[in-house]
N, C-alpha and C positions, 0 to 999 in steps of 0.2 A: 648394461642396464637390465632392470627388471620391469617388465611391463605389465599393468594390468590386463586381466584377459579380454581379448578381442571380443567383444561382444555386443548385440544391439544396445543403443542406449537404454538407459530404463530397465533392462532385465538383468537379471542374475544368472547365471550359469548353473546349470545343476551340480556341477563340479565344485563349486564354491559355498559350501556350507558353512554357516558361521557357528561358534562356541558361544560366546557372549557378547553383550553389548550394554554400553552405559550412555545414558542421556544426561546430559550437563546443562547448563545455562542457555547457550543457542548453538552448540552442535552436539554431536552424536559420534561414538566410536566402537567400531566393533574389531573381534577377531577371529577370523576363520579357523577352522577346524586343523588347516596347517600352518596355522600361528602370523598370518600376517593380518596386519593391523589396516584397518580403513577408517577416515573420519570425513565428516561432512557437516555443513551449516556454516555458522559464522566463521573467518580465519582471520580476521583483522589483526591477533594477539598472536599468531603463529600456534594457534591450539592446533589446526589440523595435523601439523608436523609433517607437513609435504615442502618443506623449503622456502615458502613464501607466506604472503598476509593473504593470498585468495579466496574469499568464501567460495562455496560451490553447495549447488543443491543436490547434486550427486556423490558419493564416495569418492575419497580420493586415497591413494594408497600411501601408508606415513613411509617417511624416507629412512632410508639405513639398512634395511633387509634383515632388521632382528625379527627372531622368533618369538612371539608374545604368547603367554597364555591365558593372560587377561590385561583390560586397559581400561582405564576411569577417567571419566569426563568431569571437570569440575566447572567452574562458572569461565572463566579465561584462559584455563590450562588443562594437561594433559597427562597423566601418568600411567605408564604400564610395567606390566613386570614378565621377563623374559623367562622362556624354558631353564636357562640355567641361572634364576633366581635372583637376576640383578635387576635392579628399578629404575628406568628410565623415565623422565620428566621434557616437556615440551610447551611452549605458549608463553602468556603474560609470566615476568619473574620480578616484577616490582615488589613485591613483598618475600620473596627467594621462595615461591612456590614449586619452584624448578627443582631447587634441591640442590642447589650447586652454586658457588660464588664465581664460576671461570667463563661464565657465559657473557659471549663480547658483543652477541646482536643487539641490535636496535631495530625498534617498530615505531611506526607511526600509524595515526588514524587519519580519514580524510576529514575529517573534523578538526582533530586539530593537528598539523601536520608539522607546526613549530614546536611541539611538545615530543621527542623520541622519548620511549622509555625501553627498560630492560627485558629482554624477549628470550625465548630460543625457538629457533624455526624448524629446527630437527630434534630430536630426541638424543639429550644429554643425560649420561648416566650419574645418577644420585650421588652426592659426595659420602667419602668413608667406605667405600669398598663394601660394605655389608652385603651378606645373601637375605633376600626376605622371603617369606611363606606366602603374604598376602598383604595387598595394600587397600589403602581408603583415601577417597578422593573427595576432599571439599569445595566448599567454593572457592576460598582461597587460600587454603592449607592442604597438606595431605599427611597420612600417618601411614607406617608402616610394621608389620611383625618380622622378627626374623624367626630363622629356625629354633632356636632356643626359645621364643615366647618373648622375647625383649618388644616394647613398642618404642616407635622414634616417631616423631613427627616435626615438620617444617614448614615453613613460609609464614603468614600473618598470625599474631599470637593476641590477637584482640581477646578480652575476657579469659586469658589462659586458655585458650584452645588448645594449645602447644603440650598442656599436661605437667608443665614444671616450673618452679618458683623461680629457677635459674634461668630459664630461656628470656631471650630479648623480646623487643615489641615485636622483630621480624627475624626468624631464622633462616640465613641462606643455607645452611647446612643441617642436618637431622639432629634434633633434640632427643635423648631418652626421657621417656616419660616417668613420672615420680612413680614411688611406690613398692619397688620389687617384685612388681606381679609378672605373672606368666601367660601372654595371651596366645590365643589359637586365631582370633582374627581382629578386625579394627574399622571401625566406619569414621569418615569425617562429613560432618556437616555444614550448615552454614557457620555458626559460631559456637559450635560444642564437637566433642567426638567422644567416644564410646568403644567399648571392647568387649569381648568375650573370654574370659579366662578359662584356661585347662581344665578347671572343674567344673565349669556352666555357669558362673557368676557373671554379672555384666557390671563394670565400671564406666564412670561417663565423668567428664570433664570439660569445663569451659563455661558459657553464659547458662543462665539459671533462671531467667526472669519469668520463663513460662513454664518452669519445672521440668525442662525437658533432660535432666540430670536425675530423674526420679528421686528428687527432695526437695521439699519444700521449706527448708532454714536458712538458704542463703541464695544470693544473686548470681555469685560467680564461685568456682571452684578452680584453684590454679593447679590441682593434683587430682587424682581419681577418686571419685566417690562410688561407694558401693550401691547401687540399685537394691532396696531393702524386698524381703520376700524370701521364700523357700522354693521358687521355680528352678529348675534346671534348664538353662538354655543353651542354645546349638547355633544361634547368630543375632546380629543385631544391626541396624541401621539407621542412621544419623539423619535427619531433616533438617528443613530451614528452622524450625522451634518444637519441632516435636521428635520420638522415636519410637521406634517400632522392633520386634524381636519376635523371634520364634521359637517357643519352649521345645523339650525332645521329646514330649507327645505331640507334636506339629502345631499346637495352639497358639496362635499369633495373640499377642499383646501390643499397647500402645500407652504411651503416656506422653504430658506435655501439652502444647497449646491445640486445642481443639475447633479453634474457628473453621468453620465451614465444612467441620466433620471429618476432618484428616484423621484422626483418630480412629475411625470407624465403630465407633462404641454405641453406636444407635440413639444418642441423645433424642431427646424430641426438641422441636422448633424453638419452643418457650424455653428451653432449657440452653439450646444454642445461644440466645440473646440474652442472657444472664451477664453482668459485668465481668463477671469472672470466668474465663474460658480456660482453665488449666487444670489439668488431671496429674496429681503430683505421682501416684503409684500406679504401676503396670496394672491397665484394665483391658479384660479378655476383648477381642475385636468380635463385633456381632455378629451371628449365622451361624457360628458353630464350625466354620470352614475350616479343613486341616489342610495346611499351608507348606509348601516347600521352598519357596522364596517369597522375601519381600524386600519392598524398596521406598524408603520415604522421600519424597520429593521436598519441594519447595512448600505447598502447600498441598499436596494430597500424596496420596499412599496408593500401591498399586502392588500385587501380590498373585502368584501362581500356585493354583490347589494340588494337593498331591494327584489330582488324576487330570490334570496338565489345563484346567480351565483357568483363564485369566482375569482378575476382578480389579478395579480400583474404587476408590474412594474419597472424600473432600472436595475442594474446590473443581469445578469444571469448567472454568474460562478456558476459551477456546478449543475444548473439547477434549482436554487433556485425559479424561476418563475415558474415553472412547466408548460410551456408553450410547451414541449414535444420536439422529437428530440433528439440528441446527436450530440458530436463534433463538424461536420461543419457545420451540418444541423440545429443546434440549433443557433438562434440569440445571440449576446455576451450582449444585452442589450434592453429594449424597453423603449421610453422614453414617452410613452403613455400607461397605461392601456390593457393588452394583458389577454384574457381570460384563467385561468387555464385548460389543458387539462384534462377534465370530465365531464360525465353528472351528479357526484354529484350536490346537492343543499347542502349549508353550513348553519350555523346558525352565524359562527364566525371564524377567522381568526388569525393567529399571525406570523409576519416578526421576524425571528432571525437574526443573524450574518452571516450564510452560508447555512441556511435551512427555511422552511416555515411549517407549520401545520394547520388545519382546522378541525372542528368539524361538522359533517352533521346532516342534520335534524332529521336523525333518532339515532343519538348519538354515530357515530363509528368517530375516529381519523384518519385522512391521513396526512401523509408529505410525503416533496421532497425535491430536493436538495443534497447539501454534507451530507456525512453521515460516515464520517473517524472516529467518536467517539462512531457511532451506534445510533446517534440521531434522526433518521427517526423509529428507532424501532419495525422493521421488521423481526429482526431475522439476520442480515448482517449489512456490513460496505459497501456497495457498494451504490453509489448514484442515485438518480433517477433523471428524467426529468420531470417525472408526479406523479401524487399522488400514494400512496401506505399507504395499510391499516396498519394501527399498530397493534401490536399482543400482547399477553400477556401470560411472562413466566411461566408456570404452578409451578416451583419448586422455585422460589426467592420469598419467602415468609419473612415477616419481623413480629418480637415482636411486639405486641400490645400495651404493656405496656406503660402506659402515663409518660411523663417526664415532670415534672413540675418545 
């Protein structure tokens, strides 16, 4: 057995430095610099990967003893990429979002114990034996990019989010994205997916009712569509109904649904309440900030500047922007980037459905926003309008034996 470090509850040992974090629907996962994955928050669907359906307001070590380089939290499932380029997923699998049809676990919720559903309580290798260079984890689907640049997606295929006319309504195994494109990265959102090609172009596919594909001529595309323009991009992030990207000159752009200011383009409140809330073409984020990292959540967006300052914009329900204040003293939304209330410097940030998390330059994880399922990882279920440091549960260890 491999045990979590024996430290005081709620404290992270200095030796346990984190590399990356991902905020999902009601849970969060992070990877240490040593490659150990931890998850916390809602566990009803096995999304914590600890071998059971126990929820936790403190981090739990993911079972299996795998060495991860990154992990992505979806709404009810999680996927991670190991150091040897193998993709593993766990959690709810009713749409095939775990990426394998060999899962035999069954989960039930306290609300509907008579209705068991497919799930994986521990990491399972994604079918096909492919080696992936990057992953993107969405609400009910996931995508990965191979070392040669091919993109594959699996899970729920509503609105063509898997990127192929040949894909079934739900794919239990990875489906090749159409178009013979070569990607360097991919991002999976709520009902759409996007990828950056080797040449710096962005292609998107799936639902487009809010112009999140960067196109205003159709409602759905089951194959990749090029986002128009001459900007060269280095990264893209797909959110609830919007998309954001960083250009090679570190300028941030967003497009799609701009309700509650999630695009960060600084529209006036009069413009905000117009009947049509869509931005079809990439628009530069207000403020002239240079970004190194961006993350599009359900109805908000967060980013880290090249100097390490964290910013968020969009809907501030439950404090997910991290700008401080509470109740009537907190803004309901921001239409342009607002600094997260902290003196901390961050390396990356992740925007979930109702909360946000970031990794500092020292390797600690801080989270803020909604916390009804314990997704802030600080030992409580009380939300926060400012960053709170994530703790480590000393007694919640998991068996490190590998499941292959």
